[in-house]
N, C-alpha and C positions, 0 to 999 in steps of 0.2 A: 167196514173194517179195513184198516190200512195195513197191508202186509209188506209194503215196500216194493210191490210189483203190480202190474196190471196184466190181465190175460188178453192176449190178442189171438185172433183166428184168421188165417188166410184161406178162405174157402177155395181159392183157385189152386192151392197146393194139395188140398185134401184128396187122398187116394182111396177113401172109403174103407179103411182098415178097421174103423170103429174102436180102436184101442182107447181113445179118449173117453168115450162113454162107458167103457168097461171099467176104467179106473175112477172116473168122476161122473157118475150118471146123473147127479143132481145139477151138474153144470153143463155137460155136453149132451146133445141129442143129434139127430140126423133128419134131414128133410126127406121128402118122398123119393129123391134121387140118391139118397145115402150120404149126401154131403153134410159135413159137420155144421151144427148150429150152436152158437154160444148162448147159454142161458145165464143164470146168476152165479158168478164166481164165488160169492160168499157162502153159497150153499155147500161147497166142498171144502175139505181141509187143505192146508198147504201141501201136505204130503200127497194127497190124491191129485192135486193139480200138477205138482212136480213130476209125478209118475206119468200122468197123461202127456206132459210135454216130452219127457224122456223117451217114451215108447211110441210116439207118433213117428211113423216111418218116413213121412214126407216133410216134417218140420212145419206143418200147418199150425200147430199149437205152440205159442211162444209166451213165456212169462217174462215180461219186459221189466227189468229192475229200474226203480226210480231213484 
């Protein structure tokens, strides 16, 4: 599905707030250390992904417009 953006995750910026997996649990999970892991972006709605990006306190989640 082409939404006009791609989801990027900067694991180095992740502060383990877990807000991304709260808003889009079908797309974001966390490894054993709590750092964000990107799964399948198409599993979440655009609204869920936008909320995950907006509420990420460190800016680790980015929706990059194409």
